N, CA, C and O atoms as a Tinker XYZ file with bonds, in Angstrom:
   372  protein
     1  N      3.447000  -11.654000    5.873000    73     2
     2  CA     2.778000  -11.190000    4.757000    64     1     3
     3  C      3.647000   -9.902000    5.101000    63     2     4     5
     4  O      4.177000   -9.631000    6.178000    81     3
     5  N      3.656000   -9.349000    4.198000    73     3     6
     6  CA     4.472000   -7.334000    4.268000    64     5     7
     7  C      3.365000   -7.162000    3.848000    63     6     8     9
     8  O      2.450000   -7.790000    3.314000    81     7
     9  N      3.714000   -5.776000    4.331000    73     7    10
    10  CA     2.121000   -4.624000    4.521000    64     9    11
    11  C      1.288000   -4.259000    2.712000    63    10    12    13
    12  O      1.630000   -4.390000    1.537000    81    11
    13  N      0.658000   -4.000000    3.106000    73    11    14
    14  CA     0.408000   -4.097000    1.076000    64    13    15
    15  C     -0.110000   -2.815000    1.227000    63    14    16    17
    16  O     -0.422000   -2.390000    2.339000    81    15
    17  N     -0.259000   -2.001000   -0.038000    73    15    18
    18  CA     0.874000   -1.051000   -0.704000    64    17    19
    19  C     -0.622000    0.289000   -0.704000    63    18    20    21
    20  O     -1.604000    0.192000    0.031000    81    19
    21  N     -0.414000    1.285000   -1.596000    73    19    22
    22  CA    -1.265000    1.570000   -1.349000    64    21    23
    23  C     -2.161000    1.042000   -2.453000    63    22    24    25
    24  O     -3.269000    0.719000   -2.025000    81    23
    25  N     -1.996000    0.871000   -3.708000    73    23    26
    26  CA    -2.872000    0.101000   -4.964000    64    25    27
    27  C     -3.576000   -0.876000   -3.883000    63    26    28    29
    28  O     -4.708000   -0.723000   -3.424000    81    27
    29  N     -2.725000   -1.847000   -3.593000    73    27    30
    30  CA    -3.345000   -2.437000   -3.186000    64    29    31
    31  C     -4.735000   -2.381000   -2.302000    63    30    32    33
    32  O     -5.904000   -2.696000   -2.524000    81    31
    33  N     -3.970000   -1.784000   -1.111000    73    31    34
    34  CA    -6.014000   -1.580000   -0.224000    64    33    35
    35  C     -6.432000   -0.663000   -0.545000    63    34    36    37
    36  O     -6.959000    0.047000    0.312000    81    35
    37  N     -6.403000   -0.199000   -2.026000    73    35    38
    38  CA    -7.304000    0.260000   -3.215000    64    37    39
    39  C     -8.397000   -0.397000   -4.154000    63    38    40    41
    40  O     -9.521000   -0.059000   -4.525000    81    39
    41  N     -7.795000   -1.189000   -4.313000    73    39    42
    42  CA    -8.026000   -2.117000   -5.013000    64    41    43
    43  C     -8.951000   -3.610000   -3.964000    63    42    44    45
    44  O     -9.857000   -4.357000   -4.333000    81    43
    45  N     -8.239000   -3.540000   -2.669000    73    43    46
    46  CA    -9.486000   -4.595000   -1.578000    64    45    47
    47  C    -10.560000   -3.780000   -1.219000    63    46    48    49
    48  O    -11.639000   -4.203000   -0.804000    81    47
    49  N    -10.232000   -2.499000   -1.396000    73    47    50
    50  CA   -11.241000   -1.558000   -0.926000    64    49    51
    51  C    -12.988000   -1.647000   -2.256000    63    50    52    53
    52  O    -14.166000   -1.949000   -2.064000    81    51
    53  N    -12.137000   -1.166000   -3.569000    73    51    54
    54  CA   -12.978000   -1.560000   -4.506000    64    53    55
    55  C    -13.796000   -3.081000   -4.616000    63    54    56    57
    56  O    -14.953000   -3.154000   -5.032000    81    55
    57  N    -12.917000   -4.393000   -4.129000    73    55    58
    58  CA   -13.546000   -5.424000   -3.911000    64    57    59
    59  C    -14.243000   -6.355000   -3.225000    63    58    60    61
    60  O    -14.815000   -7.423000   -3.441000    81    59
    61  N    -13.859000   -5.109000   -1.709000    73    59    62
    62  CA   -14.443000   -5.420000   -0.957000    64    61    63
    63  C    -16.443000   -5.283000   -0.941000    63    62    64    65
    64  O    -17.380000   -6.056000   -0.737000    81    63
    65  N    -16.183000   -3.157000   -1.446000    73    63    66
    66  CA   -17.446000   -3.206000   -2.455000    64    65    67
    67  C    -18.463000   -4.253000   -3.144000    63    66    68    69
    68  O    -19.584000   -3.900000   -2.778000    81    67
    69  N    -18.549000   -5.173000   -3.823000    73    67    70
    70  CA   -18.571000   -5.692000   -4.681000    64    69    71
    71  C    -18.906000   -7.232000   -3.718000    63    70    72    73
    72  O    -19.391000   -8.353000   -3.870000    81    71
    73  N    -18.450000   -6.610000   -2.969000    73    71    74
    74  CA   -19.049000   -8.016000   -2.541000    64    73    75
    75  C    -18.622000   -9.318000   -2.208000    63    74    76    77
    76  O    -19.463000  -10.169000   -1.919000    81    75
    77  N    -17.248000   -9.615000   -2.214000    73    75    78
    78  CA   -15.917000  -10.492000   -2.879000    64    77    79
    79  C    -15.314000  -10.814000   -1.463000    63    78    80    81
    80  O    -14.899000   -9.860000   -0.806000    81    79
    81  N    -15.192000  -12.738000   -0.673000    73    79    82
    82  CA   -14.708000  -13.042000    0.282000    64    81    83
    83  C    -13.588000  -12.064000   -0.190000    63    82    84    85
    84  O    -13.276000  -11.310000   -1.112000    81    83
    85  N    -13.078000  -12.668000    1.311000    73    83    86
    86  CA   -11.354000  -12.549000    1.820000    64    85    87
    87  C    -11.089000  -13.517000    1.086000    63    86    88    89
    88  O    -10.414000  -13.026000    0.182000    81    87
    89  N    -11.223000  -14.858000    0.858000    73    87    90
    90  CA   -10.177000  -15.261000   -0.367000    64    89    91
    91  C     -9.672000  -15.114000   -1.768000    63    90    92    93
    92  O     -8.557000  -15.161000   -2.288000    81    91
    93  N    -11.563000  -14.811000   -2.423000    73    91    94
    94  CA   -11.361000  -14.089000   -3.772000    64    93    95
    95  C     -9.742000  -13.223000   -3.287000    63    94    96    97
    96  O     -8.534000  -13.386000   -3.457000    81    95
    97  N    -10.966000  -11.962000   -2.391000    73    95    98
    98  CA    -9.823000  -10.890000   -2.461000    64    97    99
    99  C     -8.142000  -11.746000   -2.521000    63    98   100   101
   100  O     -7.455000  -11.641000   -3.537000    81    99
   101  N     -7.758000  -12.391000   -1.555000    73    99   102
   102  CA    -5.741000  -12.832000   -1.924000    64   101   103
   103  C     -6.267000  -13.414000   -2.880000    63   102   104   105
   104  O     -5.249000  -13.465000   -3.570000    81   103
   105  N     -7.098000  -13.944000   -3.551000    73   103   106
   106  CA    -5.800000  -14.558000   -4.964000    64   105   107
   107  C     -6.242000  -12.959000   -5.996000    63   106   108   109
   108  O     -5.187000  -12.512000   -6.445000    81   107
   109  N     -6.682000  -12.643000   -6.151000    73   107   110
   110  CA    -7.282000  -11.401000   -6.519000    64   109   111
   111  C     -5.383000  -10.593000   -6.457000    63   110   112   113
   112  O     -4.397000  -10.755000   -7.176000    81   111
   113  N     -5.589000   -9.941000   -5.506000    73   111   114
   114  CA    -4.269000   -9.596000   -5.077000    64   113   115
   115  C     -2.848000  -10.317000   -4.678000    63   114   116   117
   116  O     -1.982000   -9.954000   -3.883000    81   115
   117  N     -2.924000  -11.389000   -5.464000    73   115   118
   118  CA    -1.394000  -12.189000   -5.152000    64   117   119
   119  C     -1.076000  -12.587000   -3.967000    63   118   120   121
   120  O      0.113000  -12.901000   -3.924000    81   119
   121  N     -1.668000  -12.723000   -2.894000    73   119   122
   122  CA    -1.032000  -13.036000   -1.607000    64   121   123
   123  C     -1.256000  -13.898000   -0.790000    63   122   124   125
   124  O     -2.382000  -14.331000   -1.037000    81   123
   125  N     -0.774000  -14.472000    0.163000    73   123   126
   126  CA    -0.579000  -15.777000    0.377000    64   125   127
   127  C     -2.185000  -15.398000    1.562000    63   126   128   129
   128  O     -2.159000  -14.682000    2.563000    81   127
   129  N     -3.225000  -16.034000    1.087000    73   127   130
   130  CA    -4.369000  -16.202000    2.096000    64   129   131
   131  C     -4.585000  -16.869000    3.910000    63   130   132   133
   132  O     -5.193000  -16.678000    4.963000    81   131
   133  N     -3.864000  -17.489000    3.430000    73   131   134
   134  CA    -3.979000  -17.264000    4.730000    64   133   135
   135  C     -3.382000  -16.307000    5.493000    63   134   136   137
   136  O     -3.764000  -16.308000    6.663000    81   135
   137  N     -2.729000  -15.655000    5.261000    73   135   138
   138  CA    -1.144000  -14.941000    5.702000    64   137   139
   139  C     -2.133000  -13.569000    5.770000    63   138   140   141
   140  O     -1.927000  -12.676000    6.592000    81   139
   141  N     -3.571000  -13.524000    4.488000    73   139   142
   142  CA    -4.053000  -12.254000    3.906000    64   141   143
   143  C     -4.862000  -12.316000    5.576000    63   142   144   145
   144  O     -5.041000  -11.216000    6.098000    81   143
   145  N     -5.426000  -13.835000    6.535000    73   143   146
   146  CA    -6.745000  -13.860000    7.139000    64   145   147
   147  C     -5.671000  -13.401000    8.107000    63   146   148   149
   148  O     -5.422000  -12.197000    8.057000    81   147
   149  N     -5.158000  -13.948000    8.760000    73   147   150
   150  CA    -3.895000  -13.279000    9.227000    64   149   151
   151  C     -4.018000  -12.193000    9.846000    63   150   152   153
   152  O     -4.164000  -12.063000   11.062000    81   151
   153  N     -3.953000  -11.194000    8.875000    73   151   154
   154  CA    -3.608000   -9.376000    8.958000    64   153   155
   155  C     -5.249000   -8.968000    9.189000    63   154   156   157
   156  O     -5.606000   -8.200000   10.083000    81   155
   157  N     -6.414000   -9.775000    7.990000    73   155   158
   158  CA    -7.617000   -9.489000    8.557000    64   157   159
   159  C     -8.354000   -9.395000   10.117000    63   158   160   161
   160  O     -9.384000   -8.792000   10.419000    81   159
   161  N     -7.726000   -9.960000   10.722000    73   159   162
   162  CA    -7.972000  -10.410000   11.858000    64   161   163
   163  C     -8.122000   -9.167000   12.720000    63   162   164   165
   164  O     -9.075000   -9.091000   13.496000    81   163
   165  N     -7.247000   -8.212000   12.624000    73   163   166
   166  CA    -6.767000   -7.848000   13.204000    64   165   167
   167  C     -7.381000   -6.169000   12.881000    63   166   168   169
   168  O     -7.261000   -5.483000   11.866000    81   167
   169  N     -7.765000   -6.003000   13.620000    73   167   170
   170  CA    -9.664000   -4.848000   12.838000    64   169   171
   171  C     -9.377000   -3.709000   13.016000    63   170   172   173
   172  O    -10.205000   -2.808000   12.878000    81   171
   173  N     -7.731000   -3.441000   13.477000    73   171   174
   174  CA    -7.730000   -1.935000   13.515000    64   173   175
   175  C     -6.474000   -0.864000   12.562000    63   174   176   177
   176  O     -5.964000    0.250000   12.442000    81   175
   177  N     -6.558000   -2.859000   11.870000    73   175   178
   178  CA    -5.040000   -2.414000   10.697000    64   177   179
   179  C     -5.760000   -1.461000    9.903000    63   178   180   181
   180  O     -6.621000   -0.717000   10.372000    81   179
   181  N     -5.331000   -1.489000    8.430000    73   179   182
   182  CA    -5.968000   -0.530000    7.637000    64   181   183
   183  C     -6.243000   -1.359000    6.616000    63   182   184   185
   184  O     -7.241000   -0.912000    6.049000    81   183
   185  N     -5.797000   -2.514000    6.003000    73   183   186
   186  CA    -7.129000   -3.496000    5.238000    64   185   187
   187  C     -7.585000   -3.707000    6.215000    63   186   188   189
   188  O     -6.405000   -3.490000    6.494000    81   187
   189  N     -8.545000   -4.105000    7.868000    73   187   190
   190  CA    -9.842000   -4.703000    7.785000    64   189   191
   191  C    -10.221000   -3.219000    7.544000    63   190   192   193
   192  O    -10.317000   -3.362000    6.325000    81   191
   193  N    -10.443000   -2.218000    7.684000    73   191   194
   194  CA   -10.927000   -1.037000    7.692000    64   193   195
   195  C    -11.397000   -0.708000    5.935000    63   194   196   197
   196  O    -12.370000   -0.149000    5.430000    81   195
   197  N    -10.392000   -1.247000    5.475000    73   195   198
   198  CA   -10.331000   -0.869000    3.785000    64   197   199
   199  C    -11.586000   -2.038000    3.426000    63   198   200   201
   200  O    -12.373000   -1.780000    2.515000    81   199
   201  N    -11.682000   -3.080000    4.057000    73   199   202
   202  CA   -12.782000   -3.944000    3.523000    64   201   203
   203  C    -14.160000   -3.775000    4.314000    63   202   204   205
   204  O    -15.166000   -4.392000    3.966000    81   203
   205  N    -14.144000   -3.138000    5.103000    73   203   206
   206  CA   -15.353000   -3.176000    5.782000    64   205   207
   207  C    -15.736000   -1.845000    4.923000    63   206   208   209
   208  O    -16.929000   -1.800000    4.623000    81   207
   209  N    -14.794000   -0.555000    4.392000    73   207   210
   210  CA   -15.934000    0.228000    4.813000    64   209   211
   211  C    -16.212000    0.306000    2.739000    63   210   212   213
   212  O    -17.040000    0.954000    2.098000    81   211
   213  N    -15.213000   -0.565000    2.304000    73   211   214
   214  CA   -16.104000   -0.797000    0.922000    64   213   215
   215  C    -17.170000   -1.640000    0.640000    63   214   216   217
   216  O    -18.010000   -1.383000   -0.222000    81   215
   217  N    -17.169000   -2.367000    1.143000    73   215   218
   218  CA   -18.510000   -3.038000    1.983000    64   217   219
   219  C    -19.510000   -2.455000    2.466000    63   218   220   221
   220  O    -20.592000   -3.000000    2.249000    81   219
   221  N    -19.503000   -1.275000    3.208000    73   219   222
   222  CA   -19.852000   -0.287000    3.706000    64   221   223
   223  C    -20.841000    0.869000    2.442000    63   222   224   225
   224  O    -21.999000    1.014000    2.048000    81   223
   225  N    -20.056000    1.211000    2.314000    73   223   226
   226  CA   -19.949000    1.811000    0.935000    64   225   227
   227  C    -20.728000    1.111000   -0.454000    63   226   228   229
   228  O    -20.868000    1.768000   -1.486000    81   227
   229  N    -21.032000    0.212000   -0.371000    73   227   230
   230  CA   -21.579000   -1.029000   -1.418000    64   229   231
   231  C    -23.332000   -0.509000   -0.729000    63   230   232   233
   232  O    -24.161000    0.175000   -1.328000    81   231
   233  N    -23.469000   -1.152000    0.766000    73   231   234
   234  CA   -24.371000   -1.425000    1.119000    64   233   235
   235  C    -25.487000    0.441000    1.228000    63   234   236   237
   236  O    -26.579000    0.606000    0.685000    81   235
   237  N    -24.895000    1.275000    1.884000    73   235   238
   238  CA   -25.049000    2.997000    1.058000    64   237   239
   239  C    -25.748000    3.004000    0.294000    63   238   240   241
   240  O    -26.955000    3.221000    0.397000    81   239
   241  N    -24.813000    2.641000   -1.148000    73   239   242
   242  CA   -25.198000    2.933000   -2.129000    64   241   243
   243  C    -26.612000    2.007000   -3.141000    63   242   244   245
   244  O    -27.113000    2.531000   -4.136000    81   243
   245  N    -27.148000    0.275000   -2.489000    73   243   246
   246  CA   -27.866000    0.151000   -2.094000    64   245   247
   247  C    -28.623000    0.937000   -2.101000    63   246   248   249
   248  O    -29.250000    1.499000   -3.000000    81   247
   249  N    -28.573000    1.094000   -0.003000    73   247   250
   250  CA   -29.977000    2.042000    0.421000    64   249   251
   251  C    -30.737000    3.403000    0.028000    63   250   252   253
   252  O    -31.835000    3.823000    0.393000    81   251
   253  N    -29.630000    4.029000   -0.973000    73   251   254
   254  CA   -29.748000    4.747000   -1.259000    64   253   255
   255  C    -31.047000    4.811000   -2.672000    63   254   256   257
   256  O    -32.114000    5.424000   -2.716000    81   255
   257  N    -30.362000    3.874000   -3.724000    73   255   258
   258  CA   -31.257000    3.496000   -4.385000    64   257   259
   259  C    -32.788000    2.982000   -4.096000    63   258   260   261
   260  O    -33.763000    3.094000   -4.839000    81   259
   261  N    -32.706000    2.364000   -2.751000    73   259   262
   262  CA   -34.287000    1.857000   -2.454000    64   261   263
   263  C    -34.660000    2.584000   -1.994000    63   262   264   265
   264  O    -35.762000    2.225000   -1.580000    81   263
   265  N    -34.372000    3.974000   -1.613000    73   263   266
   266  CA   -34.626000    4.762000   -0.882000    64   265   267
   267  C    -35.052000    6.778000   -1.913000    63   266   268   269
   268  O    -35.489000    7.803000   -1.390000    81   267
   269  N    -34.653000    6.522000   -3.416000    73   267   270
   270  CA   -34.893000    7.012000   -4.442000    64   269   271
   271  C    -35.800000    6.387000   -4.954000    63   270   272   273
   272  O    -36.596000    7.017000   -5.651000    81   271
   273  N    -35.932000    5.268000   -4.814000    73   271   274
   274  CA   -36.948000    4.094000   -5.460000    64   273   275
   275  C    -38.655000    5.055000   -4.717000    63   274   276   277
   276  O    -39.660000    5.663000   -5.087000    81   275
   277  N    -37.975000    4.596000   -3.561000    73   275   278
   278  CA   -39.381000    4.482000   -2.503000    64   277   279
   279  C    -39.848000    6.194000   -2.775000    63   278   280   281
   280  O    -41.042000    6.473000   -2.661000    81   279
   281  N    -39.227000    6.872000   -2.997000    73   279   282
   282  CA   -39.718000    8.061000   -3.335000    64   281   283
   283  C    -40.371000    8.784000   -4.706000    63   282   284   285
   284  O    -40.934000    9.824000   -5.049000    81   283
   285  N    -39.818000    7.279000   -5.344000    73   283   286
   286  CA   -40.166000    7.881000   -6.840000    64   285   287
   287  C    -41.211000    6.862000   -6.947000    63   286   288   289
   288  O    -41.532000    6.399000   -8.042000    81   287
   289  N    -41.957000    6.359000   -5.434000    73   287   290
   290  CA   -43.330000    5.887000   -5.964000    64   289   291
   291  C    -43.907000    4.100000   -5.661000    63   290   292   293
   292  O    -44.983000    3.576000   -5.374000    81   291
   293  N    -42.278000    3.543000   -5.960000    73   291   294
   294  CA   -42.180000    2.827000   -6.237000    64   293   295
   295  C    -42.756000    1.640000   -4.795000    63   294   296   297
   296  O    -42.313000    1.941000   -3.686000    81   295
   297  N    -43.473000    0.675000   -4.858000    73   295   298
   298  CA   -44.180000    0.609000   -4.035000    64   297   299
   299  C    -43.227000   -0.758000   -2.943000    63   298   300   301
   300  O    -43.013000   -1.002000   -1.755000    81   299
   301  N    -42.883000   -1.379000   -4.444000    73   299   302
   302  CA   -41.744000   -2.345000   -3.401000    64   301   303
   303  C    -40.700000   -1.692000   -2.536000    63   302   304   305
   304  O    -40.520000   -1.896000   -1.335000    81   303
   305  N    -40.000000   -0.827000   -3.373000    73   303   306
   306  CA   -38.622000   -0.002000   -2.466000    64   305   307
   307  C    -39.627000    0.707000   -1.052000    63   306   308   309
   308  O    -39.206000    0.608000    0.100000    81   307
   309  N    -40.841000    1.336000   -1.344000    73   307   310
   310  CA   -41.667000    2.237000   -0.293000    64   309   311
   311  C    -41.653000    0.712000    1.299000    63   310   312   313
   312  O    -41.533000    0.831000    2.518000    81   311
   313  N    -41.804000   -0.301000    0.557000    73   311   314
   314  CA   -41.799000   -1.590000    1.619000    64   313   315
   315  C    -40.663000   -2.174000    2.566000    63   314   316   317
   316  O    -40.757000   -2.565000    3.730000    81   315
   317  N    -39.589000   -2.116000    1.741000    73   315   318
   318  CA   -38.416000   -1.935000    1.701000    64   317   319
   319  C    -37.340000   -0.601000    2.657000    63   318   320   321
   320  O    -36.205000   -0.658000    3.130000    81   319
   321  N    -37.919000    0.008000    2.628000    73   319   322
   322  CA   -37.428000    1.495000    2.988000    64   321   323
   323  C    -37.602000    1.502000    4.517000    63   322   324   325
   324  O    -36.775000    1.721000    5.402000    81   323
   325  N    -39.326000    1.106000    4.599000    73   323   326
   326  CA   -39.855000    1.398000    5.896000    64   325   327
   327  C    -38.857000    0.128000    6.435000    63   326   328   329
   328  O    -37.902000    0.379000    7.171000    81   327
   329  N    -39.232000   -1.530000    5.913000    73   327   330
   330  CA   -37.767000   -2.057000    6.352000    64   329   331
   331  C    -36.927000   -1.660000    7.382000    63   330   332   333
   332  O    -36.874000   -1.850000    8.598000    81   331
   333  N    -36.130000   -0.907000    6.349000    73   331   334
   334  CA   -34.305000   -0.299000    7.032000    64   333   335
   335  C    -34.935000    0.838000    8.174000    63   334   336   337
   336  O    -34.491000    0.736000    9.317000    81   335
   337  N    -35.838000    1.794000    7.931000    73   335   338
   338  CA   -36.284000    2.464000    8.561000    64   337   339
   339  C    -36.689000    2.202000   10.532000    63   338   340   341
   340  O    -36.414000    2.756000   11.596000    81   339
   341  N    -37.342000    1.222000   10.128000    73   339   342
   342  CA   -37.504000    0.509000   11.616000    64   341   343
   343  C    -37.211000   -0.108000   12.282000    63   342   344   345
   344  O    -37.742000   -0.410000   13.350000    81   343
   345  N    -35.282000   -0.832000   11.321000    73   343   346
   346  CA   -34.286000   -1.781000   11.792000    64   345   347
   347  C    -33.282000   -0.496000   12.306000    63   346   348   349
   348  O    -32.324000   -0.254000   13.041000    81   347
   349  N    -33.924000   -0.069000   11.665000    73   347   350
   350  CA   -32.607000    1.421000   12.326000    64   349   351
   351  C    -32.986000    2.402000   13.508000    63   350   352   353
   352  O    -32.233000    3.114000   14.173000    81   351
   353  N    -34.475000    2.233000   13.596000    73   351   354
   354  CA   -34.840000    2.511000   14.777000    64   353   355
   355  C    -34.891000    1.755000   15.773000    63   354   356   357
   356  O    -35.293000    2.132000   16.873000    81   355
   357  N    -34.491000    0.594000   15.517000    73   355   358
   358  CA   -34.847000   -0.579000   16.061000    64   357   359
   359  C    -33.916000   -1.038000   17.685000    63   358   360   361
   360  O    -34.049000   -1.570000   18.788000    81   359
   361  N    -32.394000    0.048000   16.237000    73   359   362
   362  CA   -30.280000   -0.140000   16.461000    64   361   363
   363  C    -30.592000    1.095000   17.416000    63   362   364   365
   364  O    -29.493000    1.550000   17.734000    81   363
   365  N    -31.806000    1.987000   18.132000    73   363   366
   366  CA   -30.989000    2.985000   18.534000    64   365   367
   367  C    -31.993000    3.060000   19.983000    63   366   368   369
   368  O    -32.249000    4.024000   20.705000    81   367
   369  N    -32.486000    1.437000   20.076000    73   367   370
   370  CA   -32.775000    1.155000   21.621000    64   369   371
   371  C    -32.192000    0.997000   22.407000    63   370   372
   372  O    -32.689000    0.800000   23.515000    81   371
């Protein structure tokens, strides 16, 4: 598989942000899925980094929303925020 263009890498990141699977992204980018999966196995390559970046940005946005809602008094959001805080603190140990 040839290298992905900057446009394709940007599109990959945007689709990863929507939590699309590697298979779905390959179809949308119109690349061979098997070859794309091989490229994605290289954790140092730009496609993998962009894929992970997209996913992490989406997770960060959702977490920000949870903390914003919690700060505004949402009891369910406060419960979820406390769980996220506990999990983060446990990771630091």
